[in-house]
C-alpha positions as CSV (number, residue, x, y, z in Angstrom):
1,M,23.3,-11.3,14.6
2,I,21.5,-8.3,16.4
3,S,21.7,-8.0,20.3
4,L,18.3,-7.3,22.3
5,S,19.8,-4.1,23.5
6,T,20.1,-2.5,20.1
7,I,16.3,-4.0,19.2
8,A,15.0,-2.5,22.4
9,Q,16.3,0.8,21.7
10,K,15.2,0.5,18.1
11,V,11.6,0.0,19.3
12,G,11.5,2.1,22.4
13,G,10.8,-0.8,24.5
14,Q,11.7,-2.3,28.0
15,L,14.0,-5.2,28.0
16,L,13.3,-8.0,30.5
17,G,16.3,-10.6,30.1
18,D,19.9,-10.8,28.7
19,P,20.8,-7.4,26.7
20,D,23.7,-9.1,25.2
21,F,21.6,-12.0,23.8
22,T,21.6,-12.0,20.0
23,V,19.1,-13.0,17.6
24,D,19.6,-13.8,14.1
25,S,16.1,-13.7,12.5
26,L,12.4,-12.7,12.9
27,H,9.6,-15.5,12.6
28,G,6.3,-16.1,13.8
29,I,5.4,-17.2,17.2
30,Q,5.0,-20.9,16.4
31,V,7.9,-21.5,13.9
32,A,10.4,-19.4,16.0
33,S,13.6,-20.9,16.8
34,S,16.0,-20.5,19.8
35,R,17.9,-17.6,18.0
36,S,14.6,-15.6,16.7
37,L,12.7,-12.8,17.8
38,T,9.1,-12.9,17.5
39,F,6.0,-11.1,18.8
40,Y,2.6,-11.7,20.6
41,T,-0.3,-9.4,20.4
42,G,-2.8,-11.6,22.2
43,G,-5.0,-11.5,19.3
44,S,-7.4,-14.5,18.0
45,S,-4.7,-15.7,15.4
46,Q,-2.3,-16.1,18.5
47,K,-4.4,-18.0,20.9
48,T,-1.6,-20.3,22.3
49,P,1.3,-18.4,24.0
50,T,4.0,-20.9,23.3
51,T,7.0,-20.5,21.5
52,E,10.6,-21.5,21.3
53,A,11.8,-18.1,20.2
54,G,15.0,-16.7,22.0
55,A,12.9,-13.5,22.6
56,V,9.4,-12.1,22.4
57,I,8.0,-8.6,21.8
58,L,4.7,-8.0,23.8
59,K,2.6,-5.9,25.7
60,P,3.0,-5.3,29.7
61,E,-0.1,-7.4,30.7
62,H,1.1,-10.5,28.8
63,A,4.8,-10.2,30.4
64,E,4.2,-13.1,32.6
65,L,3.0,-15.5,30.0
66,F,6.6,-16.0,28.7
67,S,9.8,-17.0,30.7
68,N,12.4,-16.0,28.0
69,N,13.8,-12.7,26.9
70,R,10.9,-10.0,26.4
71,I,10.8,-6.6,25.1
72,I,8.0,-4.9,26.8
73,V,6.1,-2.2,24.6
74,E,2.3,-1.0,24.0
75,D,1.9,-1.8,20.5
76,P,4.0,-5.1,19.6
77,Y,2.9,-5.0,15.9
78,L,4.1,-1.7,15.5
79,A,7.2,-2.5,17.4
80,Y,7.8,-5.5,15.3
81,A,7.6,-3.3,12.3
82,W,10.1,-1.0,13.6
83,A,12.4,-4.1,14.3
84,S,12.0,-5.5,10.9
85,R,14.1,-2.9,9.6
86,L,17.0,-4.1,11.3
87,F,16.8,-7.5,9.5
88,V,16.5,-6.2,5.7
89,R,18.8,-8.0,3.6
90,D,21.2,-6.2,1.4
91,N,19.5,-6.3,-2.2
92,N,23.0,-5.8,-3.9
93,W,22.2,-2.7,-5.3
94,N,25.1,-1.5,-7.7
95,R,27.2,1.0,-6.4
96,G,27.0,4.2,-8.8
97,I,25.8,4.1,-12.3
98,S,25.9,0.8,-14.1
99,S,27.6,0.8,-17.4
100,Q,24.7,-1.1,-19.1
101,A,22.4,1.8,-18.1
102,S,21.4,4.5,-20.7
103,V,21.4,8.0,-18.9
104,S,20.9,11.1,-21.2
105,G,23.3,13.8,-20.8
106,M,20.5,16.0,-20.3
107,A,19.5,14.5,-17.0
108,S,20.6,15.7,-13.7
109,I,21.8,12.8,-11.3
110,A,23.0,13.6,-8.0
111,D,26.0,12.1,-6.0
112,G,25.0,8.9,-4.1
113,V,22.6,7.4,-6.6
114,C,22.4,4.0,-7.9
115,I,21.1,3.0,-11.4
116,G,21.0,-0.7,-12.2
117,P,21.6,-2.3,-15.7
118,F,19.5,-1.9,-18.8
119,S,17.7,1.0,-17.1
120,T,16.7,4.2,-19.2
121,I,17.0,7.9,-17.7
122,G,15.6,10.4,-20.3
123,D,15.8,13.9,-21.1
124,Q,15.0,16.5,-18.2
125,V,14.8,13.7,-15.5
126,V,16.1,14.9,-12.0
127,V,17.2,12.2,-9.4
128,Q,18.2,13.4,-6.3
129,Y,20.7,12.0,-3.6
130,G,20.4,8.6,-2.4
131,V,18.0,7.4,-5.1
132,K,18.2,3.6,-6.0
133,I,16.8,2.6,-9.4
134,G,16.9,-0.9,-10.2
135,S,17.4,-3.1,-13.3
136,G,15.1,-2.4,-16.5
137,A,13.6,0.6,-15.1
138,C,12.4,3.5,-17.6
139,I,12.5,7.1,-16.3
140,G,11.1,9.4,-19.1
141,G,9.9,12.9,-19.6
142,E,10.1,15.6,-17.0
143,V,10.4,13.2,-14.0
144,L,11.6,14.4,-10.4
145,I,12.6,11.6,-8.1
146,G,13.3,12.8,-4.5
147,P,16.0,11.8,-2.0
148,R,16.4,8.2,-0.9
149,T,13.5,6.9,-3.0
150,V,13.8,3.3,-4.2
151,I,12.4,2.6,-7.8
152,E,12.6,-1.3,-8.2
153,D,13.1,-3.3,-11.4
154,R,11.1,-2.6,-14.3
155,V,9.0,0.4,-13.1
156,V,8.1,2.8,-15.8
157,I,7.6,6.7,-14.9
158,M,6.7,8.9,-17.7
159,G,5.2,12.3,-18.6
160,S,5.4,15.0,-15.9
161,A,5.8,13.2,-12.5
162,T,7.0,14.2,-9.2
163,I,7.9,11.6,-6.9
164,G,9.0,12.6,-3.1
165,C,11.4,11.5,-0.8
166,D,11.8,8.2,1.0
167,C,9.2,6.5,-1.4
168,V,9.1,2.8,-2.6
169,I,7.9,2.2,-6.1
170,S,7.7,-1.4,-6.6
171,S,8.5,-3.7,-9.5
172,G,6.1,-3.3,-12.4
173,A,4.7,-0.2,-11.4
174,V,3.6,2.5,-14.0
175,I,3.3,6.0,-13.1
176,G,2.3,8.8,-15.3
177,S,0.5,6.6,-18.1
178,S,-2.3,8.1,-20.3
179,G,-5.6,8.2,-18.4
180,F,-8.8,6.6,-19.8
181,G,-10.4,9.6,-21.5
182,Y,-12.7,9.4,-24.8
183,A,-15.3,11.7,-26.1
184,R,-18.2,10.1,-28.1
185,N,-18.1,10.8,-31.7
186,G,-21.3,9.0,-33.3
187,R,-20.5,5.5,-33.0
188,S,-16.8,5.7,-32.5
189,W,-14.7,7.5,-29.7
190,Q,-12.5,10.7,-29.8
191,R,-9.3,10.5,-27.8
192,V,-9.0,13.1,-25.1
193,E,-5.4,13.7,-24.5
194,Q,-4.0,13.7,-20.9
195,L,-2.0,16.7,-20.4
196,G,-1.6,16.7,-16.7
197,G,0.8,15.0,-14.6
198,V,1.4,13.0,-11.3
199,E,2.5,14.3,-7.9
200,I,3.4,11.8,-5.2
201,G,4.4,12.9,-1.8
202,D,7.1,11.9,0.8
203,R,7.0,8.3,2.0
204,V,4.6,6.8,-0.3
205,D,4.7,3.3,-1.1
206,V,3.4,1.9,-4.6
207,G,2.7,-1.8,-4.9
208,A,3.9,-4.3,-7.7
209,N,1.9,-3.7,-11.1
210,T,-0.1,-0.7,-9.6
211,T,-0.9,2.0,-12.2
212,V,-1.3,5.6,-11.4
213,D,-2.5,7.6,-14.5
214,R,-1.6,11.2,-15.1
215,G,-4.1,14.1,-15.0
216,S,-6.3,15.2,-18.0
217,L,-5.8,18.8,-17.2
218,E,-5.0,18.8,-13.3
219,N,-2.6,16.5,-11.9
220,T,-3.3,13.1,-10.1
221,V,-2.1,13.6,-6.5
222,I,-0.9,11.1,-3.9
223,E,-0.1,12.7,-0.7
224,N,2.2,12.0,2.0
225,G,2.3,8.6,3.7
226,V,0.0,7.0,1.3
227,K,0.4,3.2,1.1
228,L,-0.8,1.5,-2.1
229,D,-1.0,-2.4,-2.4
230,N,-0.3,-4.4,-5.5
231,Q,-2.4,-4.3,-8.9
232,I,-4.3,-0.9,-7.9
233,Q,-5.6,1.3,-10.6
234,V,-5.6,5.1,-9.8
235,A,-7.3,6.9,-12.6
236,H,-6.6,10.4,-14.1
237,N,-7.2,13.4,-11.7
238,V,-7.7,11.1,-8.4
239,R,-6.5,12.8,-5.2
240,I,-5.6,10.4,-2.4
241,G,-5.2,12.1,1.2
242,E,-2.3,11.8,3.6
243,N,-1.7,8.3,5.2
244,T,-4.4,6.4,3.4
245,A,-3.9,2.7,2.9
246,I,-5.4,0.9,0.0
247,A,-5.3,-3.0,-0.5
248,G,-4.8,-5.0,-3.7
249,C,-6.8,-4.9,-6.6
250,V,-9.0,-1.7,-5.7
251,G,-10.1,0.5,-8.6
252,I,-10.5,4.2,-8.5
253,A,-12.2,5.8,-11.4
254,G,-11.5,9.3,-12.5
255,S,-11.4,12.5,-10.4
256,A,-12.5,10.8,-7.3
257,R,-11.4,12.4,-4.1
258,I,-10.2,10.1,-1.2
259,G,-9.5,11.8,2.2
260,A,-6.8,11.4,4.8
261,N,-6.3,8.3,7.2
262,C,-8.8,6.2,5.0
263,R,-8.4,2.2,4.9
264,I,-9.9,0.7,1.6
265,G,-10.2,-3.1,1.5
266,G,-9.1,-5.5,-1.4
267,R,-11.0,-5.2,-4.6
268,A,-13.2,-2.2,-3.3
269,A,-14.3,-0.2,-6.5
270,I,-14.8,3.8,-6.4
271,L,-16.8,5.3,-9.0
272,G,-15.5,8.7,-10.6
273,H,-16.2,12.0,-9.4
274,L,-17.1,11.0,-6.0
275,E,-15.8,12.4,-2.5
276,I,-14.7,10.4,0.4
277,A,-14.3,12.1,3.7
278,D,-11.5,11.6,6.0
279,N,-11.0,8.6,8.5
280,V,-13.5,6.3,6.3
281,D,-12.9,2.6,6.5
282,I,-14.1,0.8,3.2
283,L,-14.5,-3.1,3.6
284,A,-13.2,-5.4,0.9
285,N,-15.3,-5.9,-2.3
286,T,-17.5,-2.8,-1.6
287,L,-18.8,-0.7,-4.3
288,V,-18.9,2.8,-3.6
289,S,-21.4,4.5,-6.0
290,K,-21.9,7.9,-4.1
291,S,-20.1,10.1,-2.2
292,I,-19.3,9.4,1.6
293,V,-19.4,12.4,3.8
294,E,-18.9,11.0,7.2
295,P,-16.2,9.0,8.9
296,G,-17.0,5.4,9.8
297,E,-17.0,2.1,8.4
298,Y,-18.9,1.1,5.1
299,A,-19.5,-2.1,3.2
300,S,-21.6,-3.5,0.5
301,M,-20.7,-7.0,-0.1
302,I,-22.1,-10.1,1.1
303,P,-19.7,-12.3,3.1
304,A,-19.1,-15.9,2.1
305,Q,-21.7,-18.5,3.4
306,P,-22.5,-22.0,2.6
307,A,-24.1,-22.1,-0.8
308,K,-27.3,-23.7,0.4
309,T,-27.9,-20.7,2.7
310,W,-26.8,-18.3,-0.2
311,R,-29.4,-19.8,-2.6
312,K,-32.2,-19.5,0.3
313,N,-31.2,-15.8,0.9
314,L,-31.1,-15.0,-3.0
315,A,-34.7,-16.6,-3.4
316,M,-36.0,-14.8,-0.6
317,L,-34.3,-11.3,-1.8
318,R,-36.0,-11.9,-5.3
319,R,-39.4,-12.3,-3.4
320,L,-39.0,-8.9,-1.8
321,G,-40.3,-7.2,-5.0
322,R,-43.7,-9.3,-4.9
323,L,-44.0,-8.4,-1.4
324,E,-43.6,-4.6,-2.1
325,R,-46.3,-4.8,-4.9
326,N,-48.9,-7.3,-3.0
327,P,-48.4,-6.5,0.8
328,E,-51.7,-7.8,1.4
329,N,-50.8,-11.3,0.3
330,H,-47.8,-11.6,2.7
331,S,-49.1,-10.4,6.0
332,S,-47.2,-11.6,9.0
333,P,-48.6,-14.4,11.4
334,E,-49.9,-13.5,14.6
C-alpha cells in the first residue's frame, strides 16, 4: 500500500484529496478499483472519464471531471511512468552469487552483485556494483557490465562488449554475436571475421530476443538512453544516437547511422550504409532505402483498407505505366 502523498512527491504533482489515502495497484481507467491509481490524458482512447479508481493522475484542465482523489500534473502519462516504479514487484533476485552459477576465477565481480543459478561468467569479465544477472545467462569474452544494470534470464553477451550503467537487457537478447559478413568467392562465400565489439551506453533498454551484432572492424554503438523493443536486428557497425526509441521487429542493416531522438515504428527496415538525421520519426512498415537528411516524419507503407478498395487502387496503380507511355489516350474529361 502506498500513500497518495508519497506518489504525489514521486511524480512532482499537486495533490487534491486525502494525502493519507493508500492505493495498492495501478490499473486502466475503466477497470480500476476503489484502491487503484489510474491516469487520464483526455486522449481519444479515454473518451468517457468515468472510473471507480480511488485516485486519478490528470492535467489541470481535467481536474473538475473527477470528484475523487486527484494528482495534478502537466503530463499524466509521464507521471504514470514515474509512479509505476513504486509498484514494481520483487523479482526474487538471489542475494549474492548462486552456488549453481559458474564464475571464472579470472572474472572481476564487485560487491552487491547478484548472479542466478546456471549462469556462466567467463574469463576477463568485469561486473560492477549492483548488477543483477538472472538464471541461465552466458557472459563471455572481454565483457564489462556497468553499475546497477539488470541482465535477465538467458541473455548471451559475448566478444568485446561494454554495457553501461542502469541498463536492462531482457530475456533472450544476444549482444555481440557475429555480424553477417561474407565476400563472394566464385559461386561460394568467404566468411569475413567480425573483429570489432559492441558499445552500449547508460540507461539503455534492450528487449527480449533482440540481437546486437558486434562490428566487423569498428564497434557497433548504441548511445545513452536508447530504447530497443523486442525482436530487433541491429547489424554490425550500426550506430544509434542518444534517446532514440525503436519498436519491435525493426531490421537495421550493417553500417547504418541513426541519429538522436528518433522514433522508429514496428517492422520498419533500414538498409545498410545509410544515415538518418536527428529527430526523425519513421512510421511502422516503412522501408528506408536512402539516407534521410532532414528531421520530420517519413512513411512508405499503405495503411489497411477494405480488400475491395485495395484491389481497385492496385488496378489503378498498374495503369499508371500505360498512362505515362500513352498520355494522349488518357486525357482528362472537361
